[in-house]
TORKOL-4160 file (C-alpha; in steps of 0.2 Angstrom, whole numbers, padded with zeros to 4 digits, m for minus):
261
<pt num="1" X="m0203" Y="m0039" Z="0706"/>
<pt num="2" X="m0208" Y="m0034" Z="0688"/>
<pt num="3" X="m0226" Y="m0030" Z="0685"/>
<pt num="4" X="m0229" Y="m0038" Z="0668"/>
<pt num="5" X="m0241" Y="m0027" Z="0659"/>
<pt num="6" X="m0243" Y="m0035" Z="0642"/>
<pt num="7" X="m0250" Y="m0051" Z="0648"/>
<pt num="8" X="m0265" Y="m0057" Z="0638"/>
<pt num="9" X="m0266" Y="m0041" Z="0628"/>
<pt num="10" X="m0251" Y="m0046" Z="0619"/>
<pt num="11" X="m0257" Y="m0064" Z="0616"/>
<pt num="12" X="m0275" Y="m0058" Z="0610"/>
<pt num="13" X="m0268" Y="m0044" Z="0599"/>
<pt num="14" X="m0256" Y="m0056" Z="0590"/>
<pt num="15" X="m0271" Y="m0067" Z="0585"/>
<pt num="16" X="m0281" Y="m0053" Z="0577"/>
<pt num="17" X="m0282" Y="m0051" Z="0558"/>
<pt num="18" X="m0280" Y="m0036" Z="0548"/>
<pt num="19" X="m0296" Y="m0025" Z="0546"/>
<pt num="20" X="m0303" Y="m0012" Z="0535"/>
<pt num="21" X="m0292" Y="0003" Z="0533"/>
<pt num="22" X="m0301" Y="0019" Z="0540"/>
<pt num="23" X="m0292" Y="0035" Z="0541"/>
<pt num="24" X="m0294" Y="0049" Z="0553"/>
<pt num="25" X="m0288" Y="0067" Z="0549"/>
<pt num="26" X="m0276" Y="0073" Z="0561"/>
<pt num="27" X="m0271" Y="0091" Z="0566"/>
<pt num="28" X="m0255" Y="0096" Z="0556"/>
<pt num="29" X="m0241" Y="0103" Z="0567"/>
<pt num="30" X="m0235" Y="0120" Z="0561"/>
<pt num="31" X="m0219" Y="0118" Z="0552"/>
<pt num="32" X="m0213" Y="0136" Z="0556"/>
<pt num="33" X="m0213" Y="0132" Z="0574"/>
<pt num="34" X="m0203" Y="0116" Z="0573"/>
<pt num="35" X="m0185" Y="0111" Z="0569"/>
<pt num="36" X="m0188" Y="0098" Z="0556"/>
<pt num="37" X="m0176" Y="0088" Z="0545"/>
<pt num="38" X="m0182" Y="0077" Z="0531"/>
<pt num="39" X="m0172" Y="0061" Z="0526"/>
<pt num="40" X="m0175" Y="0050" Z="0511"/>
<pt num="41" X="m0172" Y="0032" Z="0508"/>
<pt num="42" X="m0176" Y="0024" Z="0491"/>
<pt num="43" X="m0189" Y="0037" Z="0488"/>
<pt num="44" X="m0197" Y="0036" Z="0505"/>
<pt num="45" X="m0196" Y="0051" Z="0516"/>
<pt num="46" X="m0196" Y="0052" Z="0535"/>
<pt num="47" X="m0195" Y="0067" Z="0546"/>
<pt num="48" X="m0184" Y="0070" Z="0562"/>
<pt num="49" X="m0188" Y="0083" Z="0575"/>
<pt num="50" X="m0175" Y="0092" Z="0585"/>
<pt num="51" X="m0178" Y="0092" Z="0604"/>
<pt num="52" X="m0169" Y="0105" Z="0613"/>
<pt num="53" X="m0160" Y="0099" Z="0629"/>
<pt num="54" X="m0168" Y="0103" Z="0646"/>
<pt num="55" X="m0172" Y="0097" Z="0664"/>
<pt num="56" X="m0188" Y="0089" Z="0669"/>
<pt num="57" X="m0195" Y="0077" Z="0682"/>
<pt num="58" X="m0196" Y="0060" Z="0675"/>
<pt num="59" X="m0208" Y="0047" Z="0682"/>
<pt num="60" X="m0224" Y="0049" Z="0693"/>
<pt num="61" X="m0224" Y="0047" Z="0712"/>
<pt num="62" X="m0243" Y="0042" Z="0711"/>
<pt num="63" X="m0240" Y="0030" Z="0697"/>
<pt num="64" X="m0236" Y="0012" Z="0696"/>
<pt num="65" X="m0221" Y="0006" Z="0706"/>
<pt num="66" X="m0209" Y="0006" Z="0690"/>
<pt num="67" X="m0213" Y="0024" Z="0688"/>
<pt num="68" X="m0208" Y="0029" Z="0705"/>
<pt num="69" X="m0200" Y="0040" Z="0711"/>
<pt num="70" X="m0201" Y="0056" Z="0701"/>
<pt num="71" X="m0183" Y="0061" Z="0699"/>
<pt num="72" X="m0174" Y="0075" Z="0691"/>
<pt num="73" X="m0166" Y="0072" Z="0673"/>
<pt num="74" X="m0156" Y="0083" Z="0663"/>
<pt num="75" X="m0154" Y="0079" Z="0644"/>
<pt num="76" X="m0143" Y="0086" Z="0630"/>
<pt num="77" X="m0151" Y="0090" Z="0613"/>
<pt num="78" X="m0156" Y="0076" Z="0602"/>
<pt num="79" X="m0168" Y="0072" Z="0587"/>
<pt num="80" X="m0183" Y="0060" Z="0587"/>
<pt num="81" X="m0194" Y="0053" Z="0573"/>
<pt num="82" X="m0210" Y="0064" Z="0570"/>
<pt num="83" X="m0219" Y="0048" Z="0569"/>
<pt num="84" X="m0217" Y="0029" Z="0572"/>
<pt num="85" X="m0207" Y="0020" Z="0558"/>
<pt num="86" X="m0219" Y="0016" Z="0544"/>
<pt num="87" X="m0221" Y="0001" Z="0535"/>
<pt num="88" X="m0215" Y="0009" Z="0518"/>
<pt num="89" X="m0199" Y="0015" Z="0527"/>
<pt num="90" X="m0196" Y="m0003" Z="0534"/>
<pt num="91" X="m0199" Y="m0010" Z="0517"/>
<pt num="92" X="m0187" Y="0002" Z="0508"/>
<pt num="93" X="m0173" Y="m0003" Z="0520"/>
<pt num="94" X="m0177" Y="m0021" Z="0523"/>
<pt num="95" X="m0186" Y="m0027" Z="0507"/>
<pt num="96" X="m0200" Y="m0035" Z="0517"/>
<pt num="97" X="m0214" Y="m0031" Z="0529"/>
<pt num="98" X="m0217" Y="m0041" Z="0544"/>
<pt num="99" X="m0233" Y="m0032" Z="0549"/>
<pt num="100" X="m0250" Y="m0040" Z="0552"/>
<pt num="101" X="m0260" Y="m0025" Z="0548"/>
<pt num="102" X="m0254" Y="m0019" Z="0531"/>
<pt num="103" X="m0253" Y="m0001" Z="0525"/>
<pt num="104" X="m0239" Y="0010" Z="0519"/>
<pt num="105" X="m0242" Y="0024" Z="0531"/>
<pt num="106" X="m0246" Y="0012" Z="0546"/>
<pt num="107" X="m0233" Y="0010" Z="0559"/>
<pt num="108" X="m0222" Y="m0006" Z="0556"/>
<pt num="109" X="m0227" Y="m0019" Z="0569"/>
<pt num="110" X="m0223" Y="m0037" Z="0574"/>
<pt num="111" X="m0204" Y="m0032" Z="0575"/>
<pt num="112" X="m0193" Y="m0037" Z="0590"/>
<pt num="113" X="m0180" Y="m0026" Z="0598"/>
<pt num="114" X="m0167" Y="m0036" Z="0589"/>
<pt num="115" X="m0176" Y="m0033" Z="0572"/>
<pt num="116" X="m0176" Y="m0014" Z="0575"/>
<pt num="117" X="m0157" Y="m0015" Z="0578"/>
<pt num="118" X="m0155" Y="m0024" Z="0562"/>
<pt num="119" X="m0165" Y="m0011" Z="0553"/>
<pt num="120" X="m0156" Y="0003" Z="0560"/>
<pt num="121" X="m0139" Y="m0004" Z="0555"/>
<pt num="122" X="m0145" Y="m0005" Z="0537"/>
<pt num="123" X="m0153" Y="0012" Z="0538"/>
<pt num="124" X="m0136" Y="0019" Z="0544"/>
<pt num="125" X="m0127" Y="0011" Z="0530"/>
<pt num="126" X="m0139" Y="0018" Z="0517"/>
<pt num="127" X="m0139" Y="0036" Z="0524"/>
<pt num="128" X="m0122" Y="0038" Z="0532"/>
<pt num="129" X="m0130" Y="0044" Z="0548"/>
<pt num="130" X="m0131" Y="0037" Z="0566"/>
<pt num="131" X="m0149" Y="0033" Z="0569"/>
<pt num="132" X="m0153" Y="0023" Z="0585"/>
<pt num="133" X="m0167" Y="0019" Z="0596"/>
<pt num="134" X="m0171" Y="0033" Z="0609"/>
<pt num="135" X="m0166" Y="0031" Z="0627"/>
<pt num="136" X="m0180" Y="0030" Z="0639"/>
<pt num="137" X="m0177" Y="0047" Z="0647"/>
<pt num="138" X="m0176" Y="0055" Z="0629"/>
<pt num="139" X="m0193" Y="0046" Z="0625"/>
<pt num="140" X="m0202" Y="0052" Z="0640"/>
<pt num="141" X="m0195" Y="0070" Z="0638"/>
<pt num="142" X="m0201" Y="0071" Z="0620"/>
<pt num="143" X="m0218" Y="0063" Z="0624"/>
<pt num="144" X="m0220" Y="0076" Z="0638"/>
<pt num="145" X="m0217" Y="0090" Z="0625"/>
<pt num="146" X="m0198" Y="0094" Z="0630"/>
<pt num="147" X="m0195" Y="0112" Z="0635"/>
<pt num="148" X="m0212" Y="0116" Z="0628"/>
<pt num="149" X="m0222" Y="0104" Z="0639"/>
<pt num="150" X="m0239" Y="0109" Z="0646"/>
<pt num="151" X="m0239" Y="0095" Z="0658"/>
<pt num="152" X="m0252" Y="0084" Z="0650"/>
<pt num="153" X="m0256" Y="0066" Z="0655"/>
<pt num="154" X="m0255" Y="0059" Z="0638"/>
<pt num="155" X="m0243" Y="0065" Z="0624"/>
<pt num="156" X="m0251" Y="0082" Z="0619"/>
<pt num="157" X="m0267" Y="0082" Z="0628"/>
<pt num="158" X="m0277" Y="0077" Z="0644"/>
<pt num="159" X="m0290" Y="0070" Z="0633"/>
<pt num="160" X="m0284" Y="0054" Z="0626"/>
<pt num="161" X="m0295" Y="0053" Z="0611"/>
<pt num="162" X="m0287" Y="0069" Z="0604"/>
<pt num="163" X="m0270" Y="0061" Z="0603"/>
<pt num="164" X="m0270" Y="0042" Z="0604"/>
<pt num="165" X="m0277" Y="0026" Z="0596"/>
<pt num="166" X="m0280" Y="0015" Z="0611"/>
<pt num="167" X="m0292" Y="0001" Z="0616"/>
<pt num="168" X="m0310" Y="0007" Z="0620"/>
<pt num="169" X="m0327" Y="0002" Z="0616"/>
<pt num="170" X="m0324" Y="0002" Z="0598"/>
<pt num="171" X="m0315" Y="m0011" Z="0588"/>
<pt num="172" X="m0296" Y="m0008" Z="0590"/>
<pt num="173" X="m0282" Y="m0009" Z="0578"/>
<pt num="174" X="m0267" Y="0001" Z="0572"/>
<pt num="175" X="m0270" Y="0016" Z="0562"/>
<pt num="176" X="m0260" Y="0027" Z="0550"/>
<pt num="177" X="m0247" Y="0038" Z="0558"/>
<pt num="178" X="m0251" Y="0056" Z="0561"/>
<pt num="179" X="m0270" Y="0055" Z="0561"/>
<pt num="180" X="m0272" Y="0061" Z="0578"/>
<pt num="181" X="m0266" Y="0078" Z="0585"/>
<pt num="182" X="m0247" Y="0081" Z="0588"/>
<pt num="183" X="m0240" Y="0085" Z="0605"/>
<pt num="184" X="m0231" Y="0102" Z="0609"/>
<pt num="185" X="m0216" Y="0097" Z="0599"/>
<pt num="186" X="m0226" Y="0091" Z="0584"/>
<pt num="187" X="m0223" Y="0073" Z="0588"/>
<pt num="188" X="m0237" Y="0061" Z="0583"/>
<pt num="189" X="m0243" Y="0044" Z="0591"/>
<pt num="190" X="m0232" Y="0045" Z="0606"/>
<pt num="191" X="m0247" Y="0039" Z="0616"/>
<pt num="192" X="m0256" Y="0024" Z="0608"/>
<pt num="193" X="m0255" Y="0016" Z="0591"/>
<pt num="194" X="m0241" Y="0004" Z="0595"/>
<pt num="195" X="m0229" Y="0002" Z="0609"/>
<pt num="196" X="m0212" Y="0009" Z="0605"/>
<pt num="197" X="m0195" Y="0000" Z="0609"/>
<pt num="198" X="m0182" Y="0010" Z="0618"/>
<pt num="199" X="m0164" Y="0007" Z="0619"/>
<pt num="200" X="m0163" Y="0003" Z="0638"/>
<pt num="201" X="m0164" Y="m0013" Z="0648"/>
<pt num="202" X="m0179" Y="m0013" Z="0660"/>
<pt num="203" X="m0178" Y="m0012" Z="0679"/>
<pt num="204" X="m0192" Y="m0009" Z="0690"/>
<pt num="205" X="m0181" Y="0001" Z="0702"/>
<pt num="206" X="m0170" Y="0010" Z="0690"/>
<pt num="207" X="m0178" Y="0027" Z="0695"/>
<pt num="208" X="m0171" Y="0025" Z="0713"/>
<pt num="209" X="m0153" Y="0026" Z="0707"/>
<pt num="210" X="m0154" Y="0034" Z="0689"/>
<pt num="211" X="m0141" Y="0048" Z="0687"/>
<pt num="212" X="m0147" Y="0065" Z="0683"/>
<pt num="213" X="m0136" Y="0069" Z="0668"/>
<pt num="214" X="m0141" Y="0060" Z="0652"/>
<pt num="215" X="m0146" Y="0043" Z="0661"/>
<pt num="216" X="m0140" Y="0028" Z="0650"/>
<pt num="217" X="m0153" Y="0016" Z="0658"/>
<pt num="218" X="m0149" Y="m0001" Z="0666"/>
<pt num="219" X="m0133" Y="m0009" Z="0660"/>
<pt num="220" X="m0140" Y="m0027" Z="0659"/>
<pt num="221" X="m0156" Y="m0036" Z="0660"/>
<pt num="222" X="m0167" Y="m0049" Z="0652"/>
<pt num="223" X="m0180" Y="m0037" Z="0645"/>
<pt num="224" X="m0180" Y="m0020" Z="0635"/>
<pt num="225" X="m0191" Y="m0005" Z="0638"/>
<pt num="226" X="m0207" Y="m0002" Z="0629"/>
<pt num="227" X="m0216" Y="0015" Z="0630"/>
<pt num="228" X="m0232" Y="0024" Z="0625"/>
<pt num="229" X="m0246" Y="0011" Z="0625"/>
<pt num="230" X="m0255" Y="0004" Z="0610"/>
<pt num="231" X="m0271" Y="0001" Z="0601"/>
<pt num="232" X="m0273" Y="m0015" Z="0611"/>
<pt num="233" X="m0271" Y="m0007" Z="0628"/>
<pt num="234" X="m0280" Y="0004" Z="0640"/>
<pt num="235" X="m0279" Y="0023" Z="0643"/>
<pt num="236" X="m0269" Y="0020" Z="0658"/>
<pt num="237" X="m0255" Y="0012" Z="0648"/>
<pt num="238" X="m0254" Y="0027" Z="0636"/>
<pt num="239" X="m0249" Y="0040" Z="0649"/>
<pt num="240" X="m0232" Y="0048" Z="0646"/>
<pt num="241" X="m0225" Y="0041" Z="0662"/>
<pt num="242" X="m0231" Y="0023" Z="0659"/>
<pt num="243" X="m0217" Y="0010" Z="0657"/>
<pt num="244" X="m0218" Y="m0008" Z="0650"/>
<pt num="245" X="m0206" Y="m0021" Z="0645"/>
<pt num="246" X="m0203" Y="m0037" Z="0634"/>
<pt num="247" X="m0189" Y="m0048" Z="0630"/>
<pt num="248" X="m0179" Y="m0042" Z="0615"/>
<pt num="249" X="m0183" Y="m0056" Z="0604"/>
<pt num="250" X="m0202" Y="m0054" Z="0607"/>
<pt num="251" X="m0214" Y="m0048" Z="0594"/>
<pt num="252" X="m0232" Y="m0043" Z="0593"/>
<pt num="253" X="m0244" Y="m0033" Z="0582"/>
<pt num="254" X="m0245" Y="m0020" Z="0596"/>
<pt num="255" X="m0226" Y="m0016" Z="0595"/>
<pt num="256" X="m0216" Y="m0005" Z="0584"/>
<pt num="257" X="m0203" Y="0009" Z="0586"/>
<pt num="258" X="m0197" Y="0027" Z="0582"/>
<pt num="259" X="m0180" Y="0033" Z="0578"/>
<pt num="260" X="m0168" Y="0044" Z="0587"/>
<pt num="261" X="m0152" Y="0053" Z="0582"/>
């Protein structure tokens, strides 16, 4: 049976009002060490990072049931957004902004899985590219640091405060993207800030029968995968192996996404 992790956190977070914008200065990833490609839509730039293919152990034998068992996965090369999709990019493509917490460089939130697919369809029409949502296996591999992984608990560090905006003793809310330290691949906010939609349908037991080669995810279901934790959740939910889910029409100001290609 599914272990529903969003629960009251989703409901409470959706009722919170936008607050004062406070910026933190993150550690810049060194461009010379990354494979970056910058795209532009109506004057708004966004960066994709190339992730070289490789083999890794996905999941965690000591984690929650949905994270078990740890299993071998082999992926081909792909690209993933250096940050979550920002509100300024969403507005450039869609002409509106659904987010509760407004800010051009904030991650867009309060978007459903279906909304994200509509955005991507328009983005591809504007760019002539084939952007998409990341598959869950791609998301975890990238969050772990790909073939540069150092085995951190969170994406880029064992100290969550270095890399993630999450719910702690301070007042929580989303923050500008790329204001914490990046992970080994130069990716920001893969732990914390907002939950990120993946392409896959969710199944608690998928890891028991997932194929090794480029796993496509479950072929049907009622909920889509969410990854990464959020500003409204605990540190446990921000681990690179943590899994969550929500119905594809659902929204909340703790949910956003990043692109893949």
